[in-house]
C-alpha positions in Angstrom: -16.2 -17.5 -28.9 -14.0 -16.1 -25.5 -10.9 -17.7 -25.0 -10.0 -20.6 -22.9 -10.0 -19.5 -19.3 -6.4 -18.3 -17.8 -4.6 -21.0 -16.1 -3.5 -20.8 -12.5 -0.3 -21.1 -11.1 -0.4 -23.4 -7.8 2.2 -23.2 -4.8 2.6 -27.0 -4.8 3.7 -27.1 -8.2 7.0 -25.4 -7.5 9.9 -27.0 -9.1 13.7 -25.2 -9.4 14.9 -23.7 -12.4 16.7 -26.7 -14.3 19.6 -23.8 -15.2 20.7 -20.7 -13.1 22.6 -17.6 -14.8 26.1 -17.0 -14.1 25.7 -13.0 -15.9 23.8 -11.2 -18.2 24.9 -8.9 -20.7 22.6 -6.6 -22.2 22.9 -4.0 -25.3 20.2 -1.7 -25.6 19.6 0.6 -29.0 16.9 2.8 -28.4 14.0 3.6 -30.5 10.6 4.6 -29.9 9.2 2.0 -32.5 11.6 -0.5 -32.9 14.0 -0.7 -30.0 16.8 -3.6 -30.5 17.7 -5.6 -27.1 20.7 -7.7 -27.6 21.5 -10.4 -24.5 24.1 -12.8 -23.9 23.3 -15.1 -20.8 25.6 -17.6 -19.3 23.7 -20.3 -17.9 24.8 -23.4 -15.6 23.1 -26.4 -14.7 21.1 -26.1 -11.2 22.5 -29.0 -9.4 19.3 -29.2 -7.2 17.2 -29.5 -10.2 16.3 -32.9 -11.7 18.7 -33.1 -15.1 17.5 -33.5 -18.5 14.9 -30.8 -18.3 14.1 -28.1 -21.1 15.0 -24.5 -21.0 11.8 -22.2 -20.9 12.9 -18.8 -21.8 9.6 -16.6 -21.2 9.1 -13.5 -23.7 6.1 -11.5 -24.9 5.6 -9.4 -27.5 9.1 -10.0 -29.0 9.8 -10.0 -32.5 13.2 -12.5 -32.1 15.8 -11.2 -35.1 17.9 -13.8 -34.3 19.5 -16.6 -31.3 22.3 -18.6 -31.1 23.3 -21.4 -28.7 27.2 -21.2 -28.0 27.3 -19.5 -31.5 25.1 -22.0 -33.2 22.0 -20.5 -34.8 18.7 -21.6 -32.4 15.6 -22.9 -34.8 13.3 -22.7 -32.2 10.1 -20.5 -32.9 8.6 -18.6 -30.1 5.0 -19.1 -28.9 2.7 -16.5 -27.4 4.6 -16.7 -24.2 7.8 -17.7 -24.8 10.1 -20.2 -26.4 11.4 -23.6 -25.3 14.7 -24.8 -25.6 14.5 -28.9 -25.7 16.7 -30.7 -23.2 18.3 -32.4 -26.3 19.3 -29.5 -27.9 21.3 -28.4 -24.6 24.9 -28.8 -23.6 25.4 -31.3 -20.5 27.5 -28.1 -19.0 27.5 -24.2 -19.1 26.4 -22.6 -22.3 25.6 -19.3 -23.4 22.4 -17.8 -25.0 22.6 -15.1 -27.3 19.5 -13.2 -29.1 18.4 -9.9 -30.4 14.8 -9.1 -30.6 12.7 -6.1 -31.4 10.1 -4.3 -29.2 8.1 -0.9 -29.6 7.9 1.1 -26.5 6.2 4.1 -28.0 3.1 1.6 -28.2 3.5 0.1 -24.6 0.1 1.7 -23.0 0.5 -1.1 -20.3 3.3 0.6 -18.8 5.2 -2.8 -18.3 8.5 -3.5 -19.6 10.1 -1.0 -21.7 7.9 1.7 -22.3 7.9 5.5 -22.8 6.4 8.2 -20.7 6.6 12.0 -22.5 9.5 11.2 -24.3 11.6 9.1 -21.6 12.4 5.5 -22.0 11.9 3.8 -18.6 11.1 0.1 -17.2 8.7 -1.4 -14.8 9.6 -5.0 -14.6 8.0 -6.2 -11.6 6.4 -8.7 -11.4 6.9 -10.3 -15.1 7.8 -7.5 -17.2 11.1 -8.2 -18.1 9.8 -11.0 -20.3 8.7 -8.1 -22.4 12.1 -6.8 -22.9 14.0 -9.9 -23.6 13.7 -13.7 -23.7 14.8 -14.9 -20.0 13.6 -17.1 -17.5 11.7 -14.7 -15.6 11.2 -16.0 -12.4 12.6 -14.3 -9.0 14.7 -17.4 -8.0 16.8 -17.0 -11.3 19.7 -14.1 -9.8 22.5 -13.1 -11.9 24.6 -10.2 -12.2 23.6 -7.4 -15.0 26.1 -5.4 -17.5 24.0 -3.3 -19.5 25.0 -0.9 -22.3 22.7 1.7 -23.3 22.7 3.6 -26.9 20.4 6.7 -27.6 20.3 10.2 -28.5 18.7 11.1 -24.8 21.2 13.0 -22.9 20.8 10.8 -19.5 21.4 7.1 -19.7 20.8 4.7 -16.5 20.7 1.2 -15.5 21.2 -0.8 -12.2 24.6 -0.9 -10.4 27.4 1.3 -11.1 28.5 3.5 -14.2 31.6 2.0 -15.7 32.1 3.7 -18.8 30.0 6.4 -21.3 30.6 8.4 -24.5 28.5 10.4 -27.1 24.9 8.5 -27.3 26.0 5.6 -25.1 26.6 4.5 -21.7 27.4 1.1 -19.7 26.5 0.3 -16.4 27.6 -2.9 -14.3 25.5 -4.4 -11.0 27.7 -7.1 -9.3 25.1 -8.2 -7.0 23.1 -11.1 -8.4 19.4 -10.3 -8.7 16.4 -11.4 -10.3 15.1 -9.8 -13.7 12.0 -8.1 -12.1 14.7 -5.8 -10.4 16.1 -4.7 -13.7 15.7 -1.1 -14.6 16.6 1.3 -17.5 16.1 5.3 -18.1 16.7 7.3 -21.3 15.7 10.7 -21.4 16.0 14.5 -21.2 16.5 15.0 -17.2 18.3 16.9 -14.9 19.3 15.8 -11.4 18.9 17.2 -7.8 22.4 15.3 -6.5 23.8 15.1 -2.6 26.1 12.6 -1.2 26.2 10.4 1.5 28.9 8.6 3.5 27.9 5.1 4.8 28.8 3.7 8.2 31.3 1.7 6.4 33.0 4.7 4.7 31.6 4.4 1.4 31.1 7.5 -0.7 27.7 7.5 -2.1 26.6 9.6 -4.9 23.2 10.5 -4.5 20.7 11.7 -7.7 16.9 12.5 -8.1 16.4 13.0 -11.8 13.7 14.5 -12.9 12.0 16.5 -15.8 13.2 19.8 -16.6 11.6 22.5 -14.2 11.1 20.2 -11.5 14.5 20.1 -10.0 13.4 22.5 -7.5 10.9 20.0 -5.7 13.1 17.3 -5.1 14.7 18.6 -1.6 12.5 17.0 0.7 12.8 13.5 -1.0 16.3 13.4 -1.0 16.5 14.5 2.8 14.2 11.9 3.2 16.7 9.5 1.3 19.2 10.7 3.3 17.8 10.0 7.0 16.5 6.7 5.6 20.0 5.4 4.7 21.1 6.4 8.4 18.0 5.0 10.0 18.7 1.6 8.4 22.5 1.7 9.3 21.6 2.7 13.1 18.5 0.6 13.7 19.3 -2.6 11.3 22.7 -2.5 11.1 22.3 -2.3 7.0 24.6 -0.1 4.6 24.0 0.7 1.0 26.6 -1.1 -1.2 26.8 0.7 -4.3 28.8 4.0 -5.2 25.6 5.3 -6.9 21.7 5.4 -5.8 19.6 6.8 -8.2 16.1 7.8 -8.2 13.7 8.8 -11.4 10.4 10.4 -11.2 8.2 9.4 -14.1 4.6 11.0 -14.4 3.3 7.7 -16.2 3.4 4.8 -13.7 1.2 2.2 -12.5 2.4 1.7 -8.8 3.7 4.3 -6.3 7.5 3.4 -6.6 9.7 0.5 -7.7 12.9 -0.8 -5.9 15.3 -1.6 -8.9 18.7 -2.2 -7.6 20.5 1.3 -7.6 17.8 2.7 -9.7 14.6 3.5 -8.0 11.8 4.6 -10.2 9.3 6.3 -8.4 5.6 8.1 -9.4 6.4 11.7 -9.7 3.8 12.3 -7.0 5.7 10.5 -4.8 9.2 12.9 -5.4 8.1 16.5 -6.0 7.1 18.6 -3.3 7.2 22.4 -2.6 5.3 24.1 0.1 3.0 25.9 -2.5 2.3 22.6 -4.5 2.3 19.5 -1.6 0.1 18.7 1.4 1.5 17.6 4.3 0.0 14.3 3.4 2.0 14.5 0.4 5.2 15.1 2.0 4.2 12.0 4.4 3.9 9.6 1.7 7.4 10.9 0.0 9.1 10.0 3.1 7.6 7.0 3.4 7.7 5.6 0.3 11.2 6.9 -0.2 12.1 5.0 2.8 10.1 2.0 1.9 11.9 1.5 -1.6 15.6 2.2 -0.1 14.8 -0.5 2.8 14.1 -2.6 -0.1 17.9 -2.8 -1.0 18.3 -5.2 1.7 14.9 -6.5 2.7 13.8 -7.5 -1.1 17.1 -6.9 -3.0 20.0 -8.5 -1.3 17.3 -10.9 -0.3 14.4 -11.8 -2.3 11.7 -14.1 -2.8 12.0 -17.7 -4.1 8.6 -17.2 -6.1 5.9 -14.7 -5.9 3.8 -16.6 -3.8 6.4 -15.8 -1.2 5.8 -11.6 -1.8 5.1 -10.8 1.3 8.4 -12.1 2.5 9.9 -9.0 1.1 6.8 -6.5 1.1 5.2 -7.4 4.6 8.8 -7.1 6.4 9.8 -3.8 4.4 6.3 -2.2 4.9 6.8 -3.0 8.8 10.5 -1.4 8.6 8.8 1.9 6.7 6.5 2.1 9.6 8.9 1.8 12.1 10.9 4.6 10.4 7.7 6.6 10.2 7.2 6.1 13.8 10.4 7.3 14.8 10.1 10.2 12.4 7.0 11.4 13.4 4.4 10.8 16.3 4.4 6.9 16.9 0.6 7.0 18.5 -0.8 8.8 15.2 1.6 6.3 12.9 0.0 3.4 14.5 -3.3 4.7 14.3 -3.0 5.6 10.7 -1.8 2.3 9.6 -4.3 0.5 11.6 -7.2 2.9 10.0 -5.4 2.0 6.3 -5.5 -1.9 7.3 -9.1 -1.8 8.7 -10.2 -0.1 5.5 -8.5 -2.1 2.7 -7.4 -5.4 4.2 -10.5 -6.0 6.2 -12.6 -5.6 3.6 -10.7 -7.8 1.6 -10.6 -10.7 3.7 -14.4 -10.8 4.6 -15.1 -10.4 0.8 -14.5 -12.7 -2.2 -11.3 -11.6 -2.8 -10.1 -13.0 0.7 -7.0 -14.6 0.3 -4.0 -15.8 2.6 -0.8 -13.6 3.4 1.1 -16.2 1.1 -1.2 -17.5 -1.3 -1.5 -20.6 -2.7 -2.2 -20.0 -6.4 -2.9 -17.2 -8.5 -3.9 -16.6 -12.1 -2.3 -13.3 -12.7 0.3 -12.4 -10.2 -0.3 -8.4 -10.9 -3.6 -9.0 -8.8 -2.0 -10.2 -5.6 -0.1 -6.7 -4.9 -2.8 -6.6 -2.3 -3.4 -5.1 1.2 -3.5 -8.6 2.7 0.4 -9.2 1.3 1.5 -5.6 2.3 -0.6 -4.6 5.3 -1.4 -7.7 6.9 2.0 -9.0 6.0 3.4 -6.2 8.1 1.3 -6.9 10.8 2.6 -10.6 10.8 5.9 -9.1 11.5 4.8 -6.7 14.2 3.3 -9.5 15.9 6.4 -11.6 15.6 8.2 -9.1 17.1 6.3 -8.5 19.9 6.0 -12.4 20.7 9.8 -12.9 20.7 11.0 -9.5 22.0 12.4 -6.4 20.4 16.1 -8.1 21.4 15.4 -11.1 20.0 13.7 -10.2 16.9 17.2 -7.4 16.3 19.2 -10.9 16.5 17.2 -12.8 14.2 17.3 -10.3 11.7 20.7 -10.1 11.8 20.9 -13.7 11.6 18.6 -13.6 8.2 21.0 -11.1 6.3 23.7 -13.4 7.3 22.7 -16.6 6.5 20.5 -15.5 3.2 22.3 -12.7 1.4 22.1 -13.2 -2.4 19.3 -15.7 -2.0 15.9 -16.3 -3.0 14.1 -17.2 0.1 10.3 -18.6 1.4 8.4 -18.0 4.6 9.7 -21.2 5.8 13.4 -19.7 5.9 12.0 -16.8 7.6 10.4 -18.4 10.2 13.3 -20.8 10.8 15.5 -18.3 11.0 13.3 -16.8 14.3 13.1 -20.6 15.8 16.9 -20.9 15.9 17.4 -17.4 17.1 14.8 -17.9 20.0 14.2 -21.5 20.3 10.6 -20.9 20.0 8.4 -23.2 18.2 6.3 -21.0 15.2 4.8 -23.7 13.7 1.3 -22.4 15.0 2.6 -18.6 14.2 3.0 -19.9 10.3 -0.6 -20.1 10.3 -0.9 -16.6 9.7 0.3 -17.0 6.4 -1.1 -19.8 5.1 -5.0 -18.7 6.3 -6.9 -16.2 5.0 -9.7 -14.3 6.9 -9.7 -12.0 10.1 -10.2 -13.5 13.4 -13.0 -12.4 15.8 -11.4 -12.4 19.4 -14.8 -12.7 21.6 -14.2 -11.4 25.2 -15.9 -12.7 28.6 -15.1 -11.1 31.9 -16.4 -12.1 35.4 -15.3 -10.9 38.5 -15.6 -12.1 42.2 -15.8 -9.9 44.8 -14.7 -11.1 47.8 -11.7 -13.0 46.5 -10.7 -9.8 44.2 -10.2 -12.4 41.3 -10.7 -11.5 37.8 -10.9 -13.8 34.9 -10.8 -12.7 31.6 -11.9 -15.6 28.9 -11.0 -15.2 25.5 -12.3 -17.2 22.3 -11.0 -17.0 18.7 -12.9 -17.7 15.4 -12.3 -17.0 11.9 -15.1 -17.1 9.6 -14.5 -19.2 6.2 -13.2 -17.8 3.2 -12.9 -19.0 -0.4 -11.8 -22.2 -0.7 -11.0 -22.7 3.6 -14.0 -23.3 4.9 -12.2 -24.5 7.8 -9.7 -22.9 10.3 -7.3 -24.0 12.6 -6.8 -21.7 16.2 -4.1 -19.0 15.5 -1.1 -17.8 18.0 -2.7 -14.5 18.8 -0.6 -12.2 21.0 -3.5 -9.8 22.8 -1.7 -6.6 24.7 -3.8 -5.9 27.9 -3.6 -3.3 30.5 -6.0 -2.9 33.7 -7.6 0.6 35.2 -9.1 1.0 38.2 -12.2 2.4 38.9 -10.8 5.8 39.4 -8.4 6.0 36.0 -5.3 4.7 37.8 -3.4 2.0 36.0 -3.6 -1.3 38.0 -1.5 -3.3 35.4 1.0 -2.2 32.7 0.4 -3.7 29.3 1.2 -7.5 29.6 0.9 -9.7 26.5 -1.1 -12.5 27.1 -0.6 -15.5 24.3 -4.0 -17.0 23.1 -3.0 -20.3 21.3 -6.2 -22.4 22.2 -9.8 -21.9 20.4 -10.7 -20.4 24.1 -8.5 -19.6 27.0 -8.9 -18.3 30.5 -6.5 -15.7 31.7 -6.9 -15.5 36.0 -5.6 -12.0 37.9 -5.9 -12.3 41.6 -5.5 -10.3 44.3 -7.3 -6.9 42.8 -8.6 -4.4 45.0 -11.5 -3.6 42.7 -13.2 -4.7 39.6 -10.5 -3.5 36.8 -11.7 -2.2 33.5 -9.5 -3.9 30.6 -7.7 -2.0 28.1 -7.5 -4.8 25.4 -5.4 -5.3 22.3 -3.2 -2.2 23.0 -1.5 -0.7 19.9 -3.2 -3.0 18.1 -1.3 -6.1 18.9 -3.1 -8.1 16.4 -5.2 -7.7 13.1 -8.4 -9.1 14.8 -11.8 -8.0 15.1 -12.7 -7.6 18.8 -16.1 -8.5 19.8 -16.4 -7.1 23.3 -19.6 -6.0 24.8 -18.9 -2.6 26.3 -21.3 0.3 27.6 -21.1 3.7 26.5 -19.9 4.9 30.1 -17.0 2.3 29.9 -16.0 3.3 26.1 -16.0 7.2 27.6 -13.9 6.1 30.8 -11.0 4.4 28.6 -11.4 7.5 26.2 -11.0 9.7 29.4 -8.1 7.0 31.4 -6.5 4.7 29.2 -2.8 5.4 29.0 -2.2 3.3 25.8 -2.5 6.1 22.8 -4.2 3.9 20.4 -6.9 2.3 23.2 -7.5 5.6 23.8 -7.9 6.3 20.3 -10.1 3.0 19.8 -12.0 4.0 22.7 -13.7 7.2 21.0 -13.8 5.1 17.7 -16.1 2.3 19.1 -18.5 5.2 20.3 -18.8 6.9 17.4 -19.0 3.9 15.4 -21.6 2.4 17.6 -23.6 5.9 17.6 -23.2 5.8 13.7 -24.8 2.4 13.5 -27.8 3.5 15.7 -28.5 6.8 13.8 -28.3 4.8 10.5 -30.8 2.2 11.4 -33.0 4.6 13.8 -33.9 8.6 14.3 -30.9 8.4 17.3 -29.2 10.8 18.6 -26.0 11.3 20.6 -25.9 11.0 24.5 -23.8 13.1 26.4 -21.4 10.5 27.0 -19.4 10.9 23.7 -19.7 14.3 23.3 -18.8 15.3 26.9 -15.8 12.8 26.2 -14.6 14.6 23.0 -14.6 17.7 24.5 -12.3 16.5 27.5 -9.8 15.3 24.9 -10.0 18.3 22.5 -9.4 20.5 25.7 -6.4 18.2 27.2 -3.5 20.4 25.9 -1.0 17.7 26.9 -1.7 15.7 24.0 -0.3 15.8 20.8 -2.4 18.1 18.5 -2.0 15.6 15.6 -3.4 12.7 18.1 -6.1 14.9 18.7 -6.9 15.5 15.1 -7.2 11.8 14.6 -9.4 11.8 17.8 -11.5 14.4 16.4 -12.0 12.4 13.0 -15.3 10.6 12.7 -15.4 6.8 11.8 -15.9 6.9 7.4 -18.6 5.7 5.8 -17.1 2.7 4.6 -16.4 1.4 8.3 -19.7 1.9 9.3 -20.8 0.0 6.5 -18.5 -3.1 7.6 -19.3 -2.8 11.0 -23.2 -3.0 10.4 -22.7 -6.2 8.0 -20.3 -7.6 10.5 -23.2 -7.1 13.2 -25.7 -9.0 11.0 -27.1 -5.9 9.3 -27.9 -4.8 5.8 -26.0 -1.4 5.5 -28.0 1.5 3.6 -25.3 3.7 2.0 -27.5 6.9 2.0 -28.4 6.2 5.5 -25.0 6.4 6.8 -24.2 9.2 4.8 -26.8 11.3 6.3 -26.1 9.6 9.7 -22.4 11.1 9.6 -23.2 14.4 8.1 -25.8 14.6 11.1 -23.1 13.7 13.9 -21.1 16.0 12.3 -23.3 19.1 13.0 -23.9 17.9 16.3 -20.4 17.7 17.2 -19.3 20.9 15.8 -22.2 22.4 17.7 -21.2 21.2 20.9 -17.5 21.9 20.3 -17.8 25.5 18.4 -16.6 28.0 21.1 -13.4 25.2 21.7 -13.1 24.6 18.0 -13.2 28.3 17.3 -10.5 29.0 19.6 -8.1 25.9 18.4 -8.5 26.9 14.9 -6.8 30.5 15.9 -4.5 29.2 18.6 -2.8 26.4 15.9 -1.8 28.6 13.2 1.6 28.3 12.2 3.1 31.5 11.1 6.3 31.9 9.2 7.4 29.6 6.6 6.0 26.4 5.9 7.9 23.4 7.3 6.6 19.8 6.6 7.8 18.6 10.2 5.9 16.6 12.5 5.4 19.8 14.9 4.2 22.1 12.6 2.1 19.4 10.4 0.9 18.3 13.2 -0.9 21.6 14.3 -2.1 22.0 10.9 -3.9 18.8 10.9 -5.7 20.0 14.3 -6.4 23.7 13.0 -7.8 22.1 9.5 -9.7 19.4 11.5 -11.6 22.1 13.3 -12.1 24.0 10.2 -14.1 21.1 8.6 -16.3 20.9 11.3 -16.6 24.8 11.8 -17.8 25.1 8.1 -21.0 23.2 9.0 -21.9 25.9 11.1 -20.4 29.2 9.5 -21.5 28.2 5.9 -17.7 28.3 5.0 -16.8 31.4 5.8 -13.6 30.7 7.8 -12.9 28.3 4.7 -13.4 31.0 2.3 -11.3 33.5 4.2 -8.2 30.9 4.2 -8.5 29.9 0.6 -7.9 33.3 -0.1 -4.9 33.8 2.3 -3.6 30.4 2.4 0.4 30.7 2.0 0.5 27.0 1.4 -1.2 23.8 -0.5 -1.8 22.0 2.9 -4.0 24.9 3.7 -5.7 26.2 0.2 -6.7 22.5 -0.6 -8.3 21.8 3.2 -9.9 24.9 2.4 -11.2 24.0 -1.0 -12.5 20.6 0.2 -14.4 22.1 3.1 -16.2 24.5 0.8 -16.9 22.0 -1.7 -18.3 19.5 0.9 -20.8 22.1 2.1 -21.9 22.8 -1.5 -20.4 26.4 -1.5 -17.1 25.3 -3.4 -18.0 26.3 -7.4 -16.2 29.8 -7.4 -13.2 28.5 -5.3 -13.0 25.3 -7.3 -12.5 27.5 -10.6 -10.0 29.7 -9.2 -8.2 26.6 -8.0 -8.2 25.5 -11.3 -7.1 28.6 -13.2 -4.3 28.9 -10.6 -2.7 25.5 -10.8 -3.7 24.5 -14.3 0.4 24.1 -15.2 0.8 21.7 -12.5 -0.3 17.9 -13.7 0.1 17.0 -9.9 -1.9 19.8 -8.5 -4.7 19.0 -10.9 -4.9 15.7 -9.9 -6.0 16.7 -6.4 -8.5 19.0 -7.9 -10.4 16.4 -10.2 -10.4 14.0 -6.9 -11.7 16.5 -4.8 -14.5 17.7 -7.4 -15.7 14.3 -7.1 -15.0 12.8 -3.9 -17.1 15.9 -2.1 -20.1 15.3 -4.9 -23.2 15.2 -3.4 -23.9 11.6 -3.3 -26.9 11.8 -6.1 -24.7 13.9 -8.0 -21.1 11.9 -7.8 -21.6 10.0 -10.8 -22.6 12.7 -13.1 -19.3 14.6 -11.8 -17.3 11.9 -12.7 -18.8 11.7 -16.0 -18.8 15.6 -16.8 -14.9 15.5 -15.4 -14.1 12.8 -17.6 -14.9 14.8 -20.7 -12.7 17.6 -19.5 -9.9 18.5 -21.7 -7.4 17.8 -18.9 -8.8 14.1 -18.4 -5.9 12.2 -19.8 -7.3 9.0 -18.6 -4.6 6.6 -20.1 -2.1 8.3 -17.2 -2.8 6.1 -14.1 -2.5 9.2 -11.8 -5.3 11.0 -13.8 -7.5 8.2 -14.0 -7.5 7.3 -10.4 -8.2 11.1 -9.2 -11.5 10.6 -11.0 -12.9 7.0 -10.9 -10.8 6.4 -7.3 -12.7 9.4 -6.1 -16.0 8.2 -7.5 -15.6 4.6 -5.7 -14.3 6.7 -2.5 -17.4 8.5 -2.2 -19.2 5.7 -0.8 -23.1 6.6 -0.8 -22.3 8.4 -4.3 -20.8 5.2 -5.9 -23.2 3.0 -4.0 -25.9 5.6 -5.1 -29.9 3.8 -5.5 -29.6 4.6 -9.0 -26.6 2.4 -9.9 -25.1 5.3 -11.9 -21.8 4.8 -10.4 -22.0 1.3 -11.0 -22.6 1.5 -14.6 -20.0 4.2 -15.5 -17.2 2.7 -13.4 -17.8 -0.8 -15.7 -17.9 1.6 -18.8 -14.5 2.9 -18.1 -13.0 -0.2 -16.9 -13.9 -2.3 -19.9 -12.5 1.0 -22.1 -9.1 0.9 -19.5 -8.6 -2.6 -19.5 -7.0 -3.4 -23.0 -5.1 -0.5 -22.7 -3.9 -0.7 -19.1 -5.2 -4.1 -17.5 -3.2 -3.6 -14.4 -5.2 -0.2 -13.3 -8.1 -1.4 -14.3 -7.8 -4.4 -12.8 -6.8 -2.8 -9.4 -9.6 -0.4 -9.3 -12.5 -3.3 -10.0 -12.1 -4.2 -6.3 -14.6 -1.3 -5.9 -17.1 -3.8 -6.4 -16.2 -6.5 -3.9 -18.4 -5.7 -1.5 -21.2 -6.4 -3.1 -22.6 -9.2 -1.0 -23.0 -7.0 2.1 -25.6 -4.8 0.0 -29.8 -5.0 -0.7 -30.9 -7.1 -3.0 -31.1 -4.7 -5.5 -27.5 -2.9 -5.5 -26.5 -6.5 -5.5 -28.3 -7.1 -8.7 -27.0 -3.9 -10.2 -23.2 -4.8 -9.4 -23.5 -8.4 -10.4 -25.2 -6.9 -13.8 -21.9 -4.8 -14.4 -19.2 -7.1 -13.1 -20.8 -10.2 -15.9 -21.0 -7.3 -18.7 -17.2 -6.7 -17.8 -16.1 -10.2 -17.8 -18.4 -10.8 -21.2 -16.3 -8.6 -22.9 -14.5 -10.0 -25.9 -10.8 -10.1 -25.4 -10.8 -9.2 -21.5 -6.9 -9.4 -20.1 -5.9 -11.9 -17.6 -6.1 -9.5 -14.8 -9.7 -8.5 -15.2 -10.7 -12.1 -16.2 -9.5 -13.5 -12.7 -10.8 -10.2 -10.9 -14.0 -10.6 -12.0 -14.2 -14.0 -11.9 -13.3 -14.3 -8.0 -15.4 -11.0 -7.1 -18.6 -13.2 -8.7 -17.7 -16.3 -6.6 
């Protein structure tokens, strides 16, 4: 018989903790099979809580060896999720809880709490992993300073804060800043450091260390450089200086996420730390820079000021994502960065918003909090910060952030606290803007235009509508900032960007005295996360592609042209007309445009984008037809642009030593975009030569992908494997490339074959995602009419779930789009989801995901 369904947690049920914590002292005696953890916690009654409550201490998988309350033995017995100290057993004033527990890090395959990775002890406590270390009120609104002693035979012993004492086989750390338990961290291992120093704007000397396994220390230079630039940027732009004497980063091979911002001791997935020109691509360097910055920025937006409860997760994540986006835009091409962010938002978050997993940026309930580390919380949360800044202006935004830091330092806050700061700093009523946080779904922005020739009056009518989402059938109008420019028929700009504020369901905006009917450039910079529904001819889109001065809108016009073409081609035997081809040739020839930007203009919408657009238009997408249409359009575009592509491929070469800096990376991006198209014409001849001659991983891996994509890469793939078999991160790339580029009819079989490869260590999240994440990214392959992709993924999710439920549950989102497809595919997906759901002993993570996806 299946266990009872897990119970949901609701935002409305929040109550303050009955007790706060003054201090925490921990002693770890590390052992792979039997680690002993001693805790000493000083509790005080919470004046904001109802008096006379019991104290609930969270704890899972712990063996309680002994416990005392103010020195008196405690007889309370733990249950599966913790233990309760009844109110009558508690003193009226402050008291001290002491306990000793035993845990087994070696057997912790879920990679949550204290676990081992290739002989290294490490922790991951967000969101609720600390309860797997010791008994404690594991909630973010309980904050305290921690002092930690580690005893182990490992030579390097690290925890949060500053080192205060050490000796043979032990070390002590003190973190003076109050923090919730989810920010606790510990690492013990045989590690080496890549070290540097940084002097803050306040004159503090900070020791910087990136700790890695022996042999990896030569690949930390870029991560260290990114860290120092992030620290300086945060001082200059946000006025935030670092506040400890040491900042440590540790690279870990077995890690469920990208990285974790633990106070003073960031723990990173190795792939987001280690880089050298020979082993890392430009994309890897970009990700390292971005994620290093993100985790460092959390020091203030997430650590010094944290979230009251997990429903407020977007308060720290949305704000910090926005900050890392600002940093990357300042460091690299702002236009390209904005385009990349929007592509990611549409691919992940719009998909989430239009399916069964739709939820508000601030959810109102959850069963398993690990399932709400989503694109909606992170990426859409960042878009809300961007909109807020646009609405109040850059100066008012800066003033509000300074008030936020001043008012809430050391506190656990809510979205209401955040918006109140802006209301107080700017005098604006943000009650309508708050709906963005509590309403799920992507608004549709409908556009109508009228023109009165005699008076030169142009009227733009905007209507908003947000479709129903699970649990929210009715939607209220949002406050939507619409950045607008107006272009004359000759391409000149009549009106530079103005920001229209759409607050009603329908609103008209009138522009008088214009010399000619303008062409609107709408949603400049993607000023709001909406779906723009504006009927425009291909000629007008080509006009905007040629003349729009806003780089995002210029790119968007080309994207819309290509998307409309692909939608037509996937539903009928259509061919691209000259408007798009000629427009693409013109922008490719424009040397005034940044090469990285031109590379983005060359890239076609992906297959998921086309499927989503067809579904939005009321059509049933056919993955096979979409794939065929996209390949046909690539071939047509390549043939039309061949001479110019060949010239750019030669002229965009970057001779000399490799540099990951934006200028060289942009030239490589354009060159390799040209190579991808040319490979469809030359049978991979250029790609084969580049594969042989490449002096860096960016070029070698791009050449391999080109060859695999056209079905000519088997020999190159074998050589690549032999060359890099010793490097686990490069071999992750090899696994992914093989599956992602497999022909649709062979994608599932390719993934299944690779799952039998001796190097497929399926319990490592990076390696598992390299194969099965790549399978789901091969859209036509995963959704092949045979259903083989569905069955294979379900088989492996069932196998992984009892070992690592977080990774399994996150990959199950590949099934969330089932309702958009034809009845046969719908039935096959539902069959696999039901098979997963009926598996005995299914985790809370997967139980919640399958039930939500099935509806």
